[in-house]
N, C-alpha and C positions, 0 to 999 in steps of 0.2 A: 465707689461702683468701677469695675473694670471697663476700660475705654477700647481694650485690644480684644478681638474676636477670634476664636478658633471653630469653624464649622467642621464636625467631625463625623463623617459617615461611615458606619459600621454595620456588621452583621453578625450575629450569634453564631452562625455555621462558618464562619471565616478565621481559620487558624491565626492569621495575621492580624485580624482585629483584636483578638485576644492579647498579643503583645503590645500593639499600638495603644489599646485601653490603658494597659500600666504604664507605657512610656510617656505619653502625651501629657497626663494629668499632672506629674511634677513639672513640666514644661511650661504647662498653663499658670500653674501655682507662681513660679520663679518670675513670670513675665506679668503677674496680675492680669491674665486675660481670661475672658468668659468662654467656657468650653460649651458649644452647643451641640447636642447629640441629635444626629438623623439617622433613624433606623432606615435600613434600605434592604428591599426584597432582593437579595443577590441573585436567586433564580429566574427571577423575573428580567434582571439585568444583563445575565448570560443569555437567557433566551433572545434577548433585542439584538444582542451582538453576535448570534449563533456560535456562541461558545461553550463546550461541552467540558466540563472539569476535569473528570476522569479519563477522557480520552487523549491524553498528553503521553509521550513515550515513557514507558516504565522506567526507563534509566533518570529521567526527569523527575517523576514523582518519587521515586526512591531516595533521590538526593534531596529533594524538598523536605521529606520526613527527617532525614537526618539533619538538615539544616535548621529545622525546628528545634531540635535538641540542642543545637549549638547556642541558639538564642536564649533557649530557657537557662542552659547553664551559664552564660555570660551575665544574664541579668536575674540570676538566682530566683527563678520563678517555678513554681511546681506544676508546669505544664506536662501533661501526658496526652498523647493521641488516644481519642476515644475509640473504645471497642466498636461503636456504632457511628459510621461517619460515610456520608454525609446524612443528615436528619430534615426533615421539614421544619421550617424556622418560622413559619407565619405567625402562628400562636404565641410564641415567644416574644417575637417581636410587637406583636399588637399588646401583648400584656405590658411590655415597657412602656409604650404609649399610654397605655392606660393608667400606669402609675403616676402620670403626671398629675394625675387628679388630686393624689395624695403628698404630692411633693416628693416624690421617692424614685423618680428615673433612675438617677445615678445609682442609688443603693440597689435598685433592682437589677440593673445591668451588671453591677459588681457580683450579686449572687448569681446571675445565670451564668457569667464566664467561669466563676469557682466551680458551679455545678457540672457544667459539661467539659470544660478544658482541665480541670484540675481533678474532679472527683469521679469522672467518668460516667456522669449520670445522663444517659440519652432520653430519661422520661421527660426532659424539659420539652420535647416535642409535642407534648400532649398536657393537657391541663392537669393530669395526675400529677405531674412532676412541678409544674408552675404554681400549683395552690400551696403548697409547704413554704416555698419561698416567699409569696406573699404573707402568709401567717407569721412568718419569722421576722417580718418587718412590721407587724401589728395590723396588716390590712385584711380584712374579711376574704377570703378566699373565693365565697360565693359572689360578693361585689366585683373583685378583680375579673371573674371569668365572665360576669355579665357585661361589664364595661368593654372587655377584650372582643366580646363578640358583637358589640353594638355596631350598628351600621356607622355612626361617627367615626369609631376607631379604625373599623376597616377601610373606611375612605381617607383616613389620616394616614394610614401605612401606604395607600396607593399615592396619595398626594405626594409623600416624602419621598416614595422611590421615583416618581416621574419629575420631580423638582431636582433630584439629584442627576437624572439623565440629562435634563434641560442644562445643567451646570456644568455637563462633560464627564461627570463621574462614570467611568466604565468598570470599575472594580473597587474593593474595599481591602483595608481601609484607606480612607480619601481625606485630605483636609483641605479646606480652602481659609486662605488667610490673604486679607487685603485684595480678593478676587484672583489669586494665583492657586492653581489646584496642585497639590502634593499627592501622589499615590504611593502608598506602601508604608509598611513599618519601619523601612530605614531612609526616611526622608527628614528624620527629626532635626537633625542638624540645619538643614535648609529652612525649616519650619523656625527653628530657634533664631537663627539671623533674621529672618523675616521679621518677627517679633521684636527683635532688638533694634531693627533699623526702624520701625514703625513709630 
């Protein structure tokens, strides 16, 4: 049983969560660490902090898109910027939480990441795009949709987001290791050092 814990705060609408998703998993494996997934409604977090994603300087946004291409090339990931961005993500986030009932949360996040950030599939904002992903994992799409729309799962996403805010999370991806918060996909060396020292 893994004794080390990594709390990973993520959002499907976050470009950097995509890269962090692929970078953190081998680190967790190397250190026999348990990776705990925490879905965060990033739109709510941004509103909480009065931050508007696309109201940054055009030069910064342009550079950010180029930088994402550099990351994709460096780590040989099939990332592409979706044609539709941003998208509403609450249904997708609730669906991942619902997939815990089938012990398929990680596999479903994998499928979501690939669909949106690799295959340019913005239909994951709706159940019409989420249902085929459930079916591909052997889960009845009707059962998934019903679970994702349930009061329990809706509250779970609210609680997960509020818990993140209480822990000091202001953006994603964020990681907590031994009560230390690390923000960003470029903090992997610090996380690895923390796990090695633990």
